[in-house]
N, C-alpha and C positions, 0 to 999 in steps of 0.2 A: 460703134457699133451698128449697123443698119437693122431697120425693122425686120428685112427676111432675114438677117442672120439671127437675130434674136427668136422667130418664130421658129426658125429652124432649130435651133438650139434647145427650144421649149418643147418642139414636137418630139425629137430622139430623147430627150430626157424622159419625157412622159411615158414613151414607149417602151423605153428601159426599164424606168420603175414598175411598169406595168408586168414584165417579164418576170416569170418565176422565180426564184433563186433556185441555181442548180442544185444544191444540199447534195454534192458528191457523197458517196460512203467510201469508207477505206478501200474494201474490194473494187470499187470502180475506178478508183486510182492507182491501184496494184491487184491483179486478179489472183494472187497468190496468197492475199491478204484477209483477214477475218477482223472483225473492227474488236477490239477490248471493251471491258464490261464499262467502261469510263469512256469511250469512245462513242457506245451504243446510246449511251444517256444523254449526253451531250449532242448527238444528232436528234432525239426526239424532244429535248429542251428549246434547240433553236427551231424547229418544226411548230412546235406548239405556241412560239413567242410569236411564228409569222402566219400562224393561221388558227383562226377562231373555232374552227372546226375539229380542232385537236384538243384535246386536254390530257395533260402528264402529271401524275399525282403519285405520290409516296402512299404504299400501303403496306404497313406492318413492318416487321423486321424479319430477319434472316440470319442464319447462324454466323454469316462473316460478319455481322457488325452494321452491314449495309443495309438502307430499307429497300423493299422490293419496290420498282416502280412499276407502275400500271398507265399505259398510254390508250385513251378511248378517242375513236373517230366517229363524230356524229355530227352528221350533215345538216341538221337543225340546231344546232348546239345545245344542244339540252342533251346534260351528262348524267342524267338522275335514272337507275338503274328502273327502279319501280315506276316513273313517269313513263320511261321508255316501253316498257312491257304492257303498260296501259295502251299506250298507242300502237300496240301490236308489231313493234320493232322485231324482226331476226336477229338474236344476239349471237354473235360469233366468238368465241373465246381461242387468240392464237397464242400458244407459248412455246418460249423461246430458250435454249440453252439448258434444258432439265438436265441434259449432258455437254457441257461446254466444248469436249471434244469434237461434238457432233455439230458444227455452228451454221450450216446453212440457213437456217432457219432466221439466225440473229440479222444476218446481211439481207437476205431477202426480203425479209419482214421492214424492215427501214425502207427498202427501196419501195416496195408495193404501198405501204402508208405514203409516202412522199407523192407518188405517182396518182394515188387516188385523191389527194389533196392538189395536185397541179394539173392534171389532165382532165380537161369539160368532158371529154367522150367516155370517161367512167363515173362521173356525178351520178348518172341515172341510176348504176346499180347500189347508190348510198340511201335511197328514198326509204326502204323498207330494212336495211339491215344498220345496224350499228356494231362496230369492230373494237372489240377490246384486244389491247397486245399487253403480254410480258414479255418486254424487250431482252430479260436477260433473269432466268428464274435463279440458276444456280450460281450465285455471285461468287463464294468462296471457290468454287471450281473454277473459274473464268478468270479468277485472280491467280489461280495455280497453273500458269500458263508454262506451254513447254512445247518442243518439237519431236519427243520420242515416245509419248505415252500410247498412241496409237500405231502402233507396229506395220500395221496392215494398210493404211490409210492413205492414198493417194491426194496430199494438199489438204489445207492450205500450209503454209510453212510453219506458223504457231499456232495454240490454240490451248483448250482450257482441258481442265482435269475431271474425268467422270465423277470423282469422289465430291462431296461438297465441302464445307470447312470441318465438318466433323466426321469428314471420309464416309459419307452415307450415300448410296445410291436412291436419288431423290425419285425416280420412277420406280421403287419399292416401298415407299412412305406415306402415300396418299391415305393409308387407315391408321397405321399407327400412329404418325405423326410425331416422330423423334426430332426432325426438325423444327426450328422456327419456320422454315421454310414453308414444309408444307403445313404448320399451323396457319399461318398467313394465306396459303394457298387455298384452303378450305374453306375459311371464312370468305375470301375473294370470289371464291365460286359460288357460295350459296347467297353472296350479294346481288353476282349477276345474273345468276340462274341461266348459263347460255344454252341455246337450243342447240348449237354446233359447237363443237372443241377440236381443234388442231394443235396436235403437239408434233413438233419438228424432230425428227432423228436421221440419222446415219446409220445404216444397216452392215452387219459383217455375214459370214458365212459362205455358201456356195458363189460360185461366177455365173452369170447369165447377160443377156445382151441387154436388160433393160436398166434406166438407170434411176428408176425410184418403182417402189413399190409400196402398197399401202396396206396399212392393217386398220381394220376397221371393228368398231365396236359389234363383237360376234352378235350376228341379227338375231338368233334365237333367245340370245339373254334380253335383249331390248324389248321382246313381246310382242304379240302377235299382231297389234297394230302398228307399232312402230318400226319394227324389226321387219315386217313385211314390206312397208312401206320404201326401208333403205333397200332392201335386197331385191323388189322389182322395180321401184320406181327411180331411186336416187342414183344408186350406184352405177347400173348399167350406163347413165347419159354421161356420169362422171369419167369412166374410162373411156367412152367415146370421144369425149371433149379433149381431154388429154391427148388422146392419139392424134385427132385432127391440128394439134398443137406440137404435134411430133416429139412427144414424150410419152410415149406408149408404157402403161403401167401393167403391173402383175399384180395379184394377191401376195401379200407379205411371205418370202419363203421361208417358210419353219417345215424341215425334213424330217421324216421317220426314219428314211432309209439312210444311205451314204450320202445320195446324189438326190437335185430336186426332181430330175425324170423318172422317177419313181413313182411320182406323187407329192404332194403337199396338202398335209393336215392343217386345219384352223388352229389360231392360237387360241388357246383357254386365257381369256383376259381377266382373271381374277381381281378383286377390287384395290389390290395395291398397288396395280398397274393405272396409269392414267386414263387409258380407254375403258377398263373395268370400272374405276370410281365414277367415272362419267355414266355408265349404262345404271348405277345406283340411283342416279339422277334425273334418270330418264331423258339423257343429252346424247345425240348423235355425237360420237367420235371416231376421228381420224387419228393415226399416227402414221406419218410421211416419211417412209425411210428410203432415204438414196443410196446407191451401194458405193461402198467405201472403197472401191477400185477404181470408178469413173471420176475422170479429173474434177477436181473441185469448181470450176467454173460452171462444169455442164450440172453439178447436183443442184448447186444454187439456182441456177435458172428454171430445172425441173421443180424444185420447193415453189419458187414463186409463182410459175405455171399453175400447179396444184392449188396453190390458196387463191389464186386470181380465177380459177374455174369453180373453184368451190362459192367463192362470194359472188360470181356472177348468175350461179346456176340457183344457189339459196336466195338471192332476191327476187326470182323470179316464182320460186317457190315457198316464198318465207310464210304466207298465210297455210298454207299444205303441211309444212314442218311442224308448224304450231300447232295445229289442228290434231294432227297424228301423235304429238306429245301429249295434249292435253287428254284426248281418248285415252291413252297409253295408261296414264297416272289414274284416270277416273275407273278403269278396269281392275288395275292393279289394287286399289283402295276395295274393290269390291271381292275380291277374290277372299276365300275361305283358307286357303294354302299357298305358300310360295316357294319356290325353289331357292335353295342356300347354297348347292353347288351342283356343276354340272361335269359333264363328260362327253368325247364326241362319240356321236351313231357311227359306229365304222360298218355298219350294213346300207349307209347311203353315202353316195359320194356323185360329185358333179364332174364333168368334163371339162375342161380349159385348155384352150392353145397356148404353149408354154415354149418361149424362146429361148435356148439356151446355148452354151458351149459342153463339147462332148466331154466327159469325165475319163480319163486316162491314169494308168499308173505306171510308174517308173521308178528305178532303184533311188532311193535317198543317198543324196553325197554326203548326210551328216549320221545316219545310223546304218544304209546298207540295206535298211527295209524297203518294200513297197511305199511309195508316198502317191497321194493322190494329187493330180493339175488339171486345171482346165483348158484343153486346146484352144484357144481364141482364133484360129484358123478352121477351126470345125464347128461352125455354128449350125444348130438345127432348131427345126420348127415340130413339135409333136403335141399330141392330145395327152395330156396325164390325169390322173383322177385327184380331185381338190374335195376333201372331207371337210364340210364346212356345215354341218349339222349337229346340233349339240342336242342334249336330253338331259333333264333335270336327275342327278344321282341321288341327290336327297331334297327330300320336299317336305316342309314342316307346315302343321296347320298353324294358323295366325291366331295367337291370342287377342283378346281384347285390349290387354296393356301388358306391360312390362313393370315389374317395381325394383327400382336400383336402391340400393343403401346408399347415402349420402357418403360413406366412408368413400367411394370410390368417383372422387373427385375427377379422376384422368377420363374415365371413362364420359363422366356427366360434360365435361368440358367439350370433348368430339362430337358428342352431341350436338350439344349447342351450336359449336361452329357449321353444323351442317343444316341448320332451320329445324332441329327436333322439338317439335313442342312438348312443354314437359310441364305437369305440375307437382307442387310438393304437398305432401301428407302435413293436415293440420291439427293431428294428434296422433299418438300412440294408438297401434290395432293390431288385431291379430286377425288372420284373413285365411280364409281356403283357398290354397294357390295350387299350381304345378310346380315342381321341384325337378331338377336335375342332378343327379350323382354321375359324375365323372366315373367310368368304370374302367376304362384305358385308353392310352393314347400314346402316338409315339414323338420322337423328338429328332428336328434334323440338325445337324452340325451347325456350329457357330453362324449365323446368316444374320446380314444386316444388324447387328447387336442384340440379336433374339437368339433364342433356341425354339423355333418356331413348331407348337405342336401340329399334327397331323392323324389323319386315321383316327378321330377321336371317337370312343362309343360313349352314349350317355344311356342311362336308366332313368325313365320319367316316374313320379312317385306323387299322388298327391298328400297336403299336408296344413295343418294348420300351423302357421308361423307368424311371428312376432315383428310387426315392424315401427318404425319410429317417426314421429315427428319431424319432418324435415327430409324426409325419404322422397325419392322421385318416382310419379306414378307416369310411364310414357305410353298414350295410347297408341294404338296402331291405325287407326281412321284418319290418316293424313298423308299427304303426298311424298311424306320423308320414309313410307312405311319400309321401302327395300332397303335403305340404310339402315334403319332401325334393325332390321330381322336379319340381316346379312352381319352384323357385328354383334349383336347380342344372344344370337343361335350359337352354342358353343360349337357346332359341329362344321359352321362354315369356313372353308381355308383360308380367310381372312377375318375371321371372327375377333374382338377383343381378347376370347381366351387364347386362342392360337397363336397371339402376340403378346400372350405372357402377362396380360393385366390382370389375372386372376391366380395368378400361380400360390401365393400363399394357402389356399385351399388345400393344395395339393399334400402338404406336409402335415402329418399328424404333430399336434402340440402337447397332448397327454400320453403318457405312458403306466406301467405298473413295476412293481419291484417284484422279481418272479417268488422271493421266498415267502411273500405276502400274500401272493395273488394264487399259489399252489391252492390254499384252502378254498377260496373264494371259487375258482374253478373247478374244483372236487364236487362243493356244494351244487355248483349250477349245473354239471353234468348230470348229478344223480337227479336233478330235480327236471332236467331235460335229454330224456332218452335218445329224443333223435338227433341232438345235436352231438352226443356221444358216438350213435351211430356214423355222421358223416364224419367226425374226427378219425374212426376207426378206418374208415374207407380211405381217405384221403391217404393216411399211415400206409396202408397197402398200394395203394396208386405212385406215392412220391418216394422213395428211399432218403431222399437228401431230406424231406419233412420229418421221414421218421426217425432220424437220426437229432434232431434239433429239438430241444425240451425248449427255448425260444419261440422256435416257429409254432409250436403246437399250443403253447400258452398263448400266442397271440390270435392264433386261429379261435380259441374258445373267446377270448378278452374281445374280439369284433363281435361275437354272438350276443355278449352282455350289455346290462345298462350302462356301464362305466364307459362305453366305447364314445367317443363324440360325435355328435349328430353333424357336427360341419364338417370332418373330414371328407374332402372330396364332394363336398355340397357346392353346385354353384350358386352364388348367392343371388342372381338374378332370377326373381320369380315370373311365372306366367298367370294373368289372370284372365280367366275363360269365362 
């Protein structure tokens, strides 16, 4: 073999070795395919083995029995969350397959991470950014793979199921944490404390021209500093950059009437949802919602484009975003009262240009009744109202601290998972505190394994109450104050009370034997004539009550010292 041949062989082999491996995803081999859970994790493992800037780790467990994996792309090869925050890195967390039947994020993020590792032109955007990826969150749903659970969806051929291994919707589980998935995610979120969170989804509902819509953490809920920055500075640029990429977006299409041309209300993303959970931690959250009727390749590419735009824009604004978050946290800690529930301000709306299809009606071949359909041969562009200003519907004064009896270990562990600082009482003590009695509440039908309380009414009272060594003192002077108050104030829509963590207090434990209590009640009424007057008035006003000796004796019983003080007494105390 000649020297020239040897040199040529050396030259070509060296250059071939220098070329990045293709790392094609299953989608790129067949665009009607989405990666399985196993394929996705295998892909990230091979990438991490080839590139030092990517780390793949197991992070806790899931209901499926499989571990949750987390991939971290850090250009400087530092994978320590606390250290990266000290370096003022902007941390982006991307979550995929919370609903595995909506798989665009799985495939798009595999391609995105690979491209940011391989393409030199993208490296500069990682100088101030760290990208943390959950490749496949709902593993149990991903393993339950089929072709028919998404009847309205245009591809891919096979995909996962919405419910997880316990048939839970994980996008309703961020507060109650019934799943191991959510328990792990809470701890992961607290560990990384992301500045931006993207949760990738596919939307259903009305038909329109856009391939992708976006649900942002409701700006008013983010607060006057961070919310204003998102509404006025960040969102207009993201919308424009997506339009520049030919993936024009619209706000999440959540209709009040029958069709979106009548107007779109903002989505009230309470903390059970990913974006609402992010708001409790002052995190800018985006839910990318591609439209189910658009071809799967288009939906995937739109998802890729959105993540790419966020990375590039956030990398330029990293310092601004972190400063806005820090200022919002500081302001929140200084406030004397905080909202715990919100409602749309129906007196204020913005106007947006919406590109839709005309909604029409025709007789149904199934029922013979009128049915809605969207005429894709009749596209339109029109200005519509967009109601996206929210105001507090319930605002609560902030206590100095809460005291939680140690018996409520499930509450304590969820607070701990979310970085809440607590201390334990060193000895038994009686303290003057504020307590709530639950006056009234309503229940929803069976919902995600619970009978969710809502419309809760409370009566606040001051009392001296005994606490015990080992009970938990939770000060509110800490960054996690929003999470603390929105979970511990029972009127909150996603409070621990709402999710049935305290239901035992709603049941009375002691009663009376009527034949014995008759004499006690008679003596009590003789000594308390005002109660006698109340009893007689109620008998006149309520015929059913007047006919029932048990109801009347119960009425008197509740006025006596024999009635248990803990019935409907919410056990979490407020220190003022």
